[in-house]
C-alpha positions in Angstrom: 12.8 -25.2 -9.1 14.0 -22.0 -7.4 16.8 -22.3 -4.7 17.1 -20.2 -1.6 20.4 -18.3 -1.4 21.7 -19.4 2.0 23.8 -16.7 2.5 20.7 -14.1 2.2 18.6 -16.8 4.4 21.3 -16.4 6.9 20.8 -12.5 6.7 17.0 -12.7 7.1 17.3 -14.7 10.1 19.9 -13.1 11.6 18.0 -9.5 10.9 14.8 -11.3 12.5 16.3 -12.4 15.8 18.2 -9.4 16.2 15.1 -7.3 15.6 13.0 -9.7 17.8 15.7 -9.0 20.7 15.8 -5.4 20.4 12.2 -5.3 20.7 11.9 -7.3 23.8 14.9 -5.4 25.5 13.0 -2.1 24.8 10.0 -3.5 26.1 11.5 -4.2 29.1 13.4 -0.9 29.6 10.2 0.9 29.2 8.3 -1.1 31.7 8.5 -0.6 35.7 10.0 -3.3 37.3 7.4 -4.9 39.5 7.1 -8.4 40.4 4.6 -10.4 38.3 3.7 -13.9 38.0 5.5 -15.6 35.2 1.7 -16.0 33.7 1.5 -12.3 33.7 4.6 -11.5 32.0 4.0 -14.0 29.0 0.9 -11.7 28.0 3.2 -8.9 26.4 1.4 -7.6 23.3 3.2 -6.4 20.2 3.4 -2.8 19.1 4.0 -0.9 16.0 4.7 3.1 15.5 4.8 4.5 12.3 7.2 7.5 11.3 5.5 10.6 10.1 6.3 9.6 6.5 4.5 6.6 6.4 1.5 7.8 8.3 1.7 10.5 5.2 2.0 8.1 2.6 -0.9 6.1 4.6 -3.4 9.0 4.1 -2.3 9.9 0.6 -3.2 5.9 -0.6 -6.8 6.6 1.3 -7.5 9.9 -0.3 -6.9 8.2 -3.6 -9.0 5.1 -3.2 -11.8 7.3 -1.9 -11.6 9.6 -4.8 -14.2 8.4 -7.5 -12.4 7.0 -10.7 -15.3 8.0 -13.0 -16.5 11.4 -13.6 -19.9 10.6 -13.4 -21.2 13.9 -15.0 -18.8 13.7 -18.2 -19.9 9.9 -18.7 -23.3 10.9 -18.2 -23.1 13.7 -21.0 -21.3 11.2 -23.3 -24.1 8.9 -22.9 -27.0 11.1 -23.2 -25.1 12.8 -26.6 -24.7 8.9 -28.3 -28.2 8.1 -27.5 -29.3 11.3 -29.4 -27.0 10.4 -32.2 -25.0 13.8 -31.7 -21.9 12.3 -30.3 -18.9 13.0 -32.9 -15.5 12.2 -32.9 -13.5 13.6 -35.7 -11.5 11.0 -37.4 -8.1 12.9 -37.0 -8.5 12.6 -32.9 -9.7 8.7 -33.3 -6.7 8.2 -35.4 -3.9 9.6 -33.4 -5.4 8.1 -30.1 -5.4 4.6 -31.9 -1.3 5.1 -33.0 -0.7 6.3 -29.5 -2.6 3.3 -27.7 -0.9 1.3 -30.6 2.9 3.1 -29.2 1.9 2.2 -25.9 1.8 -1.7 -26.1 
């Protein structure tokens, strides 16, 4: 059974409360002061803003995910050569690849 470090839990709680307070203070300071009914004030929404580096990282991740994992032209060529019986792998290359794979495990 895993126990929770009470100091870490307190730090996390304190940070959460401080961030929540800061967010509320920033939101209140950014809005013009108007007299609204209490129910209107409770409809505040949360917002998030990303730094430029976070936006760049998100764009890079999207580009990687959109890129094809398989080079279909190369796969089609190899499949055709296997079917034709013309696909040949030199034994030295095969042995080297097997040894390289073994060393990575």
